[in-house]
Structure formats: structure tokens, C-alpha cells
N, C-alpha and C positions, 0 to 999 in steps of 0.2 A: 246532907251536905258535908259533915265534918271530914269523911275521908277524902272527898274531892277537894275540899278546901285545903288539907295539907298537902296534896299532890300538886295543886296550882302553886302555893306558896313555896314548895320545894324547889320549883324551877323559875319561880320568879314571874309567873303569869299574872297579870293585873286582871282582877275580876270584881263583878259586883252582882248582887242577888236582886231579881226583880220578882216580888211576890204578886203572884195572879190569883190569890184567894179572894181578891176585891181590888178595886182601884179605879182611878179616873185617868183617863188619856185623852189628850187634846190631838184629835185626828188631823187637824189643819197644820200641825207642825211635825217636822221629821223626827224620827227616833234618833237616839243616840247612835254615834258611829260604834262599830264593834261587831263582834260574832256573838250571836244569840244561841244558847244551847236551850232547847225547850225540853223541860223534865215535868210536863204536866202529866199526872197520874189518873188513870181510869177509876181508882178507888177515892179520889179526893172527896167525893160526896159522902163518904163514911167518916169523914173526919170535919164535918160541918161546913165543907165548900161545896155546895150544891151546884153552884153555877160557874165555878172556876173553869171547867172545860169550855164552856161557851164564851167566858171572856177571854180564854186562850185562843179560841179561834179567830176572834176579832183581832187580837194583838198581832197574831201571825200574818193576817191579811194586811195590817197596816205596816208591818216590817217588810213583807214582800213587795208592797207598793212603792217602798222606798229603796228596793233593791238591797236589803241587808242580808247578809249571810246568816241563815238560820240552820242550825245542826239539828235534826230531826223536826222539819217544818210541817207544814199542813198535812202532806201525805201520811206521815208518821203519826200525827194526832188523830187522824181519820181511822186509823188501824188500832191505835190504843183504846179507843173508846167504842170498838165493836169488834167483837170476835167473829161475827158473821162475815164481815169484811175481811177480816184477817183469813178465814178459812177460804174465802173465794180467791184472794191474792196468792195464797199458798198453793192451792190446786193449779192455778194458771201457770205456777213456776215449776209444775211437775213434782210437787210434794203431796203426799198423802195425809189426810186428816181423819180422825175418827168419824163415823157415821154420825150425823147431827140433825136434829129436828128443831126447827125454830117455831116457838109459840107466843102469839100474843094472847096473855090469858085473861079470859072472861067466862064466868060460869063453869069453872072446872075443866077447862080446855087443856091444861097441862096433864092432868091425870088422865084423861081421856086419849090424849095423844100418846102418853106412854104406853096405855093398854093396846093402842092400835099399831103402833110402831115396834114396841119392844116386848110385847107379849107378856109372859111370865117371868123374863128373864130380869136381872139387876139393870138399873139405869142411872146414869149421872145427871143430876140437875145442876145447872149453873147459870148465872146472869149474863145477858150478852155483854153488858158492860160492867166489867168488875176489875179486880186487881189482887195480888198476893194470893189468890185463890180463894177470896173472901165468897161466901156463899155456894162454894161447891160442894154438894153433897152426893154420896152414894146410897142408893136405896135397893134393897133386894128384890122389890117387885113394884109394879105400878100401884098396888095397894097400899103399900108402905109410903110411898110417895103421897098418895091422895090423903092418908091419914095425917102425915106431917103438914101438907098445905092447910088442911082444915083448921088447924090450931096454930099456924104459923104467924108470928107478930108481923103487923103490917109494914115495919121498917125493914123487912127481910125481902120485900118485893123489889125487882130490879128498877133501878133508876129510871131506865127507858121504856119499861113495860114490857120487855122482851126476855122470856125464858128460853133456854136451850136444854135439850134432852139429847144424851149422848151415850153411845156404846162404852160400856165399862171394860177397859182393856186390863187383863189380868197378866201382868208381866212375869217373866220367869223369877224375878227377884223384886221386892218391894222398892224399886227405885225409879226415877226419871232422869233424864239428863238435861241440863240446861247449857246451852252453847252461847258464849259472850262474844259480842262482835263490837268493834270500834272502827269507825271510818269505813264500815261496810267490810272489814276484814276479820276473820277469826282470831280471837285472842286466846281462849281456853274453854274447856268444857268442865262442868261441875256435875257429879253425881250426886243426886239428892235423895235420901232416904225419906220415904213417904209414910211410914209407919205411924208418925204422929199426925197426920191428917194432910189436907190438900193446901194449906196455907204455906206456901213455898217461898216467901220473900226472903232472900239471902242476908239482908241487912240487919244488923245487931239490934237495931231499933225496932223492929218487927218482932211481934210477939205471937206464937203460935195460940196460946189461950185455950179456948174450948174447941178447936178445930175438929171437926168430924173425921174419925179415923177410917180410912177406907180399907184396910187389910188386916184388922185385929188388933188387939193390945199386944205391946211388946212384954214379954214375960218378966215379972218383978225381979228374978233372979239374973236376968241378963245385964251384963255390963253395959252401961250407955256408951254409944259410939258417936263420933262426930257425923253431925247430919248433912254436912256439905263436904264433899271431897274432890279436889280437883283432879282431872284424869290426865295423868303424864303422857299417856299414848294419844290424847286428843280424840278426834273422831275421823272416820273414814274419809279419804280425799274427796270421793264422789258425792257424799252426803254434805260435806263442807262447800263444794262448788255449787251444789243446788241451792244451799240457805244464802250464800253470798250472791248468787243470782236473784234470788228472791228479793233480797235487800236492795240491791241496785235498781231492780224493776219497780219496786215500791217507793223509793225515795226515802229510805230509812238509812241513817248513818250509824246510831248506836242503838244496839238491841240485845236483850237475852231472850233467846228461842228454846222453848221447853219441847222435848218429845219423849215418847216412850216407844219401847221394842216388844213387840209381841213374842210369844213362845216360838213363832217361826222365824223371828229376826227382822220382821218388817218394822220400818220406822214409821210412826205416826206423829205428826206435829200437832200440837193442840193449843199452844199459846205463844203469842209474840208480845214481849214486854218492851216498850220502847222508853220505859223510864227505869231502867235497869239499876239494880244496885250490885255489890260485890260483898262477899263475905271474908271478913278480915282473918278469921280463924282459919279457913280453908286456905287462903292465900299464905298466911304464916306457916302452915304444915307443908305447903308446897315450896316454900323458900322463896316466894316472889314478893312478899309483902313490902311495900315501901320502896319497890324498885320500879324501873321503867317497864316491867313485864307484868306488873301488877294491873288490875282493872283500872283504878283511878290513875296509876302511872301512864298507862297507855292512853286513856282518855285525855290526860292533862297535855301529852305530847300532841296528840291529834289536834285539839283544840288550839294549841299555841302554833302549829303548822298553818291551820286555817286563819288565824288572826295575822300571821306573818304574811300570808298569800293575800289577804284582803287589803292590808296596808300598802303592799307593793303596787297592787292594782290602782289604788286611790292616789298614789304618789305622782 
């Protein structure tokens, strides 16, 4: 919240926080007036908030019942908590996703599915409902995956019981691209170095910790480089239009969309984060930090415009 609060206060936008980790709501009474920005995270259960998503589903229904403007409403939350639904919506919008196999695990079904669908090659294991790249691991083979699952702690199991097995895409360079959108429109793209692992949350509060390294260790002699870099050239117009079209069709206002490029140049989209954060170091290096062109600045302007429009309609 701090970077967003700073941007809100900078333009004098009134705001209040509604904590949905728990709470009591009188559904017989109308909610407060205003614009509601949903920042429910798919990884909330990893911070002790197991039922926050379910509570948010109910609160969003209550807000919709009373006609409140919700930024990233129920359709966005539906995508946030299910990668399977993300992939279906992405493909409907004409975007390609990595080959994925969905497994509800019982009696070693995940390892058997890996053997059947990915043979002796590498395979990525990820939870259907996750966030920040938590729980995403690369295995050299189905046998390595089976050995891991045999000894894996129970708390590593996906919260909805669904595992995903996915093709490992070996990009020409160990990077992915995260495109940021506010109000359904492209803001900027960030190139993210993946040598430290799959946990790619750009916020300063996120820590990589013991993230699984997908592409080998960085040599000790190598000088550390910024992990997040804003691409001044952005992304190609055709891809931008497809991603914006996907957001419009899916009812998503604010998102970070992550994709990877194959050695042949094909773009594969693998994650849609509707609880997006922005990296202040990358924004500082690009000269946009603290300006209306920053992620928080663009978001503040969008929410202010939505609040003004809502107030005019109510007048």
C-alpha cells in the first residue's frame, strides 16, 4: 500500500482501506459510497488469510448489488484465483499459453501425469491458485518431480487441490516480460531477470528467499544487476492490442500480465496478476518514479477519474 498511498495523497485523492482478511458485514445495509479498488491476492492464504478470497467474493457481490463501482470486480477475482480460468480466457482472446495439464492429485496422480504428458523432458509444477510465483518449481524429469512430492511438506499442496504441469520454455535469455495495465490500457513493460527463481513479485516488500532457481546459479564473480528493468521501447503494437482486448473481454481494469518469448520469437502468456505491484527501483531508473507516468501515479489518476465520474452520475 505505501507507494499507492503516496500517489493518492500527492493528488489529494481521498481513500480508506477495507481489510478483507476477516470482517463482519451487515448485508441488509448499503455499503459506503465511493469507488472500490479490489486488491485481493491469490497468495493471501500463504500469509495466514485462508478465507480472504471467499470473503472478498461475498463483499464484491454486496457491492455489485448496490451498484457500486468496483475496479477489478468479480470477473477479475475469478481470474486471480485460478490459472486454469486465466488460460481459457487468454486463449479465447487469441493469445497463446504454454501447454498445461491440470491434475487433482490423489495417489501420485501428478507424477504419473508428468510421465504420461511430458515423457523424460523437464516439466514445471505450479499451483492453480498462487501468487508471486510461489510454489512454482522446475524439475528435470518426472522422476525428479515424483521424488520431490514424496517428501514435500503438506503445506506446499495447492490450497484448491489442483496442480498444474506445464512445458518449460527455455527463453533465449533468462528473462520474462511483465506488461502493466491501468484502466485496461498499457502503461509500461518490465523485463524481469529470472536467474534468482520464479518468485517475480516486483514490490519491495516481496522477498525471493529460497525461490527455486530455474536456469542455474549466477556466477559468484558476476556483478549483480537490477532484476527489474522498464523497457523504454515497450511492446509491439499487435501484442499490446491483444492484451488490452483480453482485459476488456475479461472485465479487468488493472493487471500485470507476464509472458515469455521462445527462441523462435513466439509469445506465450503464463500469468495474469490482478493484484499488481510496481517496482520503485525500476521506476527510478526509468525516470518515472513519483510522476503521473509511474504505475502508482497512473493508477491514482485513473481512480480519481472514476471517482469523479461516479460522483457526477450520483448528482
